[in-house]
SEVEX-620554 format. One record per residue (C-alpha): residue number from 0; x, y, z; residue in three letters. Coordinates in steps of 0.02 Angstrom, whole numbers, plus 50000, padded with zeros to 5 digits. Example, Ala and Ser with C-alpha at 12.3 -4.5 7.8 and 13.67 -1.06 7.14 Angstrom:
REM SEVEX-620554
    n      x      y      z  res
    0  50615  49775  50390  ALA
    1  50684  49947  50357  SER
REM end
This chain:
REM SEVEX-620554
    n      x      y      z  res
    0  50415  50586  48936  MET
    1  50522  50523  49076  ARG
    2  50497  50344  49129  SER
    3  50394  50309  49283  LEU
    4  50480  50238  49434  PHE
    5  50386  50187  49588  LEU
    6  50432  50079  49735  VAL
    7  50280  50024  49833  ILE
    8  50300  49956  50007  LEU
    9  50183  49819  50068  PHE
   10  50049  49881  50183  SER
   11  50029  49795  50351  THR
   12  49909  49784  50495  THR
   13  50002  49780  50660  ILE
   14  49970  49655  50800  ILE
   15  50018  49742  50960  SER
   16  50052  49719  51144  TYR
   17  50089  49841  51285  SER
   18  50208  49855  51431  GLN
   19  50191  49976  51577  GLN
   20  50353  50069  51609  THR
   21  50402  50236  51682  GLU
   22  50411  50305  51505  ARG
   23  50242  50228  51458  ALA
   24  50322  50144  51309  THR
   25  50200  50058  51189  PHE
   26  50285  49926  51083  GLU
   27  50216  49828  50937  LYS
   28  50266  49672  50842  LEU
   29  50210  49624  50668  THR
   30  50249  49493  50538  LEU
   31  50289  49581  50375  LYS
   32  50216  49578  50249  PRO
   33  50053  49556  50344  LYS
   34  49948  49539  50186  LYS
   35  50024  49499  50017  SER
   36  50018  49388  49864  ALA
   37  50136  49256  49795  ALA
   38  50143  49174  49624  LYS
   39  50138  48985  49615  THR
   40  50316  48917  49635  ASN
   41  50368  49088  49697  GLY
   42  50448  49137  49862  THR
   43  50415  49273  49991  LEU
   44  50524  49323  50139  GLN
   45  50434  49348  50305  LEU
   46  50510  49450  50445  THR
   47  50458  49488  50624  VAL
   48  50487  49673  50660  VAL
   49  50454  49787  50808  GLU
   50  50391  49965  50808  TYR
   51  50379  50104  50936  MET
   52  50243  50235  50928  GLU
   53  50286  50408  50862  LYS
   54  50335  50530  50996  GLY
   55  50382  50395  51123  ASN
   56  50560  50368  51066  SER
   57  50703  50492  51081  ASP
   58  50813  50386  50969  ASP
   59  50820  50489  50811  SER
   60  50921  50357  50720  LYS
   61  50765  50246  50717  ASN
   62  50669  50366  50606  THR
   63  50628  50282  50441  GLU
   64  50686  50383  50292  LYS
   65  50566  50439  50156  LYS
   66  50660  50374  50005  GLU
   67  50517  50318  49892  ASP
   68  50507  50436  49745  LEU
   69  50401  50463  49593  ILE
   70  50480  50559  49452  SER
   71  50372  50623  49310  THR
   72  50364  50780  49207  GLY
   73  50414  50867  49047  THR
   74  50589  50897  48982  GLU
   75  50597  51069  49062  ASP
   76  50510  51027  49225  GLU
   77  50522  50874  49334  GLU
   78  50395  50832  49468  PHE
   79  50495  50748  49605  LEU
   80  50406  50714  49769  THR
   81  50431  50592  49913  PRO
   82  50293  50461  49918  LEU
   83  50220  50451  50094  GLU
   84  50248  50289  50186  LYS
   85  50114  50156  50202  THR
   86  50008  50135  50360  PRO
   87  50150  50047  50453  ASP
   88  50249  50209  50467  HIS
   89  50290  50205  50653  ASP
   90  50469  50218  50711  LEU
   91  50565  50057  50687  LEU
   92  50647  50001  50848  GLY
   93  50784  49874  50879  GLU
   94  50722  49698  50915  LEU
   95  50759  49635  51089  LYS
   96  50873  49483  51097  ALA
   97  50745  49387  51200  ILE
   98  50623  49374  51054  TYR
   99  50631  49218  50947  THR
  100  50517  49120  50831  VAL
  101  50499  48946  50904  SER
  102  50396  48875  50759  SER
  103  50318  48919  50590  TRP
  104  50154  48846  50523  THR
  105  50060  48860  50359  VAL
  106  49871  48837  50377  ASN
  107  49907  48754  50545  GLY
  108  50035  48632  50473  ILE
  109  50208  48646  50548  GLU
  110  50327  48707  50411  ASN
  111  50185  48677  50285  GLY
  112  50178  48549  50144  ASN
  113  50174  48539  49954  SER
  114  49988  48582  49947  THR
  115  49987  48744  50048  VAL
  116  50170  48793  50030  GLY
  117  50321  48766  50140  THR
  118  50436  48862  50256  ILE
  119  50624  48859  50228  SER
  120  50777  48956  50283  GLY
  121  50702  48991  50454  ALA
  122  50817  49094  50564  GLU
  123  50785  49183  50728  LYS
  124  50657  49308  50662  LEU
  125  50647  49274  50474  THR
  126  50592  49135  50357  ALA
  127  50555  49107  50173  VAL
  128  50383  49050  50116  TYR
  129  50386  48939  49960  ASN
  130  50221  48943  49866  ALA
  131  50147  48778  49802  PRO
  132  50145  48730  49619  THR
  133  49957  48761  49605  SER
  134  49830  48873  49692  VAL
  135  49769  48783  49851  PRO
  136  49585  48759  49890  ASP
  137  49605  48860  50049  GLN
  138  49667  49026  49983  ASN
  139  49739  49141  50048  PRO
  140  49852  49035  50157  VAL
  141  49895  49087  50335  ALA
  142  50077  49082  50388  VAL
  143  50096  49096  50577  THR
  144  50252  49130  50681  ALA
  145  50250  49078  50863  LYS
  146  50348  49204  50968  ILE
  147  50420  49154  51136  THR
  148  50526  49245  51265  GLY
  149  50397  49383  51285  ILE
  150  50283  49440  51426  SER
  151  50128  49546  51393  TYR
  152  49952  49570  51457  THR
  153  49808  49602  51334  PRO
  154  49678  49730  51389  ALA
  155  49568  49644  51518  GLY
  156  49661  49479  51497  GLY
  157  49789  49371  51583  LYS
  158  49977  49387  51567  LYS
  159  50041  49284  51421  MET
  160  50215  49230  51368  ARG
  161  50178  49174  51190  THR
  162  50123  49279  51042  LEU
  163  50060  49217  50873  TYR
  164  50086  49329  50721  LEU
  165  49999  49284  50559  THR
  166  50026  49338  50379  ALA
  167  49893  49304  50246  ASN
  168  49965  49262  50075  ILE
  169  49854  49253  49921  ASP
  170  49920  49124  49798  ILE
  171  49892  49158  49612  TYR
  172  49941  49075  49451  ASP
  173  49937  49215  49323  ASN
  174  49912  49398  49363  GLY
  175  49950  49581  49334  TYR
  176  50009  49715  49455  GLN
  177  49907  49876  49435  PHE
  178  49971  50043  49500  THR
  179  49878  50209  49491  PHE
  180  49956  50375  49544  ILE
  181  49869  50543  49553  GLN
  182  49961  50708  49569  ALA
  183  49871  50873  49591  SER
  184  49895  51051  49648  SER
  185  49747  51155  49704  ASN
  186  49705  51308  49808  ILE
  187  49788  51425  49685  GLY
  188  49926  51302  49649  GLY
  189  49989  51302  49829  VAL
  190  49929  51136  49900  PHE
  191  50023  50996  49813  LYS
  192  49975  50815  49841  GLN
  193  50021  50642  49781  LEU
  194  49917  50486  49808  ASP
  195  49929  50306  49747  SER
  196  49845  50136  49751  THR
  197  49895  49963  49695  THR
  198  49809  49795  49672  CYS
  199  49834  49624  49596  LEU
  200  49726  49571  49448  ILE
  201  49706  49383  49425  THR
  202  49602  49282  49303  ILE
  203  49481  49157  49381  ASP
  204  49371  49049  49267  LYS
  205  49387  49172  49124  GLY
  206  49347  49326  49229  LYS
  207  49461  49459  49306  PRO
  208  49469  49469  49495  VAL
  209  49548  49601  49609  LEU
  210  49657  49548  49754  LYS
  211  49778  49626  49878  ASN
  212  49712  49805  49862  ILE
  213  49827  49930  49948  ILE
  214  49774  50113  49961  ASN
  215  49933  50204  50009  HIS
  216  49938  50353  50126  LYS
  217  49936  50515  50025  PRO
  218  50077  50642  50031  TRP
  219  50066  50832  50037  SER
  220  50189  50973  50056  ASP
  221  50068  51055  50183  TRP
  222  50116  51234  50138  PRO
  223  50111  51357  50282  ARG
  224  50053  51505  50177  THR
  225  49953  51534  50018  ASN
  226  50008  51637  49868  LYS
  227  49954  51797  49954  ARG
  228  50061  51754  50105  GLY
  229  49913  51718  50219  CYS
  230  49950  51584  50352  PRO
  231  49870  51413  50330  LEU
  232  49823  51290  50467  GLU
  233  49774  51105  50451  TYR
  234  49673  51053  50605  PRO
  235  49655  50869  50557  SER
  236  49790  50812  50434  PRO
  237  49777  50630  50490  ASP
  238  49596  50620  50429  SER
  239  49645  50669  50252  TRP
  240  49627  50522  50132  LYS
  241  49672  50602  49967  GLY
  242  49578  50560  49808  GLN
  243  49651  50392  49753  THR
  244  49557  50242  49823  GLU
  245  49502  50070  49764  ILE
  246  49363  49993  49868  TRP
  247  49326  49844  49758  GLY
  248  49248  49800  49591  MET
  249  49068  49794  49532  THR
  250  49102  49693  49375  GLY
  251  49234  49632  49254  GLY
  252  49243  49561  49080  MET
  253  49379  49469  48983  LEU
  254  49363  49457  48794  THR
  255  49487  49325  48733  PRO
  256  49591  49348  48577  ALA
  257  49522  49282  48413  SER
  258  49575  49268  48231  GLU
  259  49497  49437  48194  LYS
  260  49563  49520  48351  ASN
  261  49731  49454  48419  PRO
  262  49713  49556  48580  LEU
  263  49641  49494  48744  THR
  264  49537  49638  48813  ASP
  265  49511  49658  49002  ILE
  266  49389  49785  49078  VAL
  267  49356  49803  49265  ILE
  268  49221  49919  49334  GLN
  269  49275  49982  49504  LEU
  270  49156  50016  49648  ALA
  271  49125  50202  49675  PRO
  272  49253  50261  49802  ALA
  273  49280  50425  49893  PHE
  274  49426  50520  49963  GLY
  275  49419  50692  50040  ASN
  276  49494  50865  50035  SER
  277  49595  50924  50186  PRO
  278  49522  51038  50319  GLU
  279  49606  51208  50302  ILE
  280  49597  51371  50401  ILE
  281  49658  51524  50306  GLU
  282  49699  51678  50410  ASP
  283  49674  51816  50282  CYS
  284  49741  51965  50378  LYS
  285  49758  52060  50217  CYS
  286  49571  52043  50194  ARG
  287  49528  52054  50377  GLY
  288  49445  51883  50383  CYS
  289  49477  51705  50437  ARG
  290  49409  51570  50320  ARG
  291  49372  51393  50374  HIS
  292  49366  51265  50232  MET
  293  49303  51100  50305  PRO
  294  49353  50930  50237  ALA
  295  49238  50878  50096  MET
  296  49209  50705  50020  PRO
  297  49271  50694  49841  LEU
  298  49250  50556  49710  PRO
  299  49408  50453  49698  ALA
  300  49512  50389  49552  GLN
  301  49530  50269  49465  PRO
  302  49352  50235  49409  LYS
  303  49393  50083  49303  TYR
  304  49536  49975  49237  ILE
  305  49554  49939  49051  HIS
  306  49698  49857  48959  PHE
  307  49735  49737  48817  THR
  308  49864  49597  48812  VAL
  309  49957  49516  48667  LYS
  310  50097  49399  48718  ASP
  311  50204  49505  48835  GLU
  312  50139  49671  48769  GLU
  313  50014  49768  48875  ILE
  314  49919  49921  48812  ASN
  315  49831  50027  48944  ILE
  316  49686  50147  48920  GLU
  317  49624  50275  49047  TYR
  318  49517  50429  49016  MET
  319  49547  50414  48829  GLY
  320  49738  50406  48847  VAL
  321  49830  50251  48786  TRP
  322  50004  50191  48831  GLY
  323  50111  50035  48815  ARG
  324  50141  49959  48987  ASN
  325  50118  50129  49069  GLU
  326  50035  50298  49049  ILE
  327  50107  50463  49108  GLU
  328  49979  50601  49090  ASN
  329  50059  50724  49211  ILE
  330  50111  50901  49167  SER
  331  50178  51024  49297  LYS
  332  50122  50914  49440  GLY
  333  49944  50887  49376  GLU
  334  49869  50725  49311  GLY
  335  49884  50538  49333  PHE
  336  50001  50393  49296  ALA
  337  49953  50210  49270  VAL
  338  50064  50057  49261  LYS
  339  50020  49874  49233  ILE
  340  50152  49738  49242  ALA
  341  50130  49553  49206  LYS
  342  50182  49445  49353  LEU
REM end
């Protein structure tokens, strides 16, 4: 079995503003990562970036490359597919020189303090957040960058020259990073797809808690024909969610290690979640018909999280399959992969 390699980008929600120009350019600023987690005494770099909507820029050099890969498979066949970018996948534009961060605050405190965390290494558009030594009472903390040198008008509002961008950072003491990947090929083996989700598992008062859930945008090869050579159309590809989603948890249990059982056992029941199949139109000229297959809701994976811990060793179980630190149950592009890492 080849080792699993996955690079997950932080997902963001973009705060935007608009400018009216002859080219109707719509520009957006965001503080990345917008939502994330940081371990006590840890650090996190924050950066103000600007995006331009797809289709509004003729600068091809700004196109972000799809370089995130997952590699799994058997010795004679490797499943190698680009992992689709997270929801902040607009074209990255060059930042204008007029933008600058005039101040940084943490929970409203300029540059923060030892209780909520501090800001250091602040430059024009970047800074480093230093997490406190213990989890603060107000958690997650809000880090805000004040942007000056900008002019924009919110819908129905007055022209403003200052913009505040905020990143929410969840502080944790001990935790585990959970990653679930599902690969499948259906419709006669033609439609290949790859979907993934990640979350942070922390322990609060002896019980597991989920934080920082990120359901990544699924990837597909969107084949143009089926095995019979009939053309395929996808009327609404943007509405396709895939089949890997975490919506939350309904319950969790931690059984501590004992003299009889040296393993700490953690079980999390996940809330029922749904993805969907893509809408497909198949023009079967060979059969003289045109089939419309509408998008259908489908139960999503994973359904639960189960693993045991002994010192630094983690054993994972899913659907009856066990693995140390990770599971790869993928053959010829079908199956799932799970990874849990101690943070």
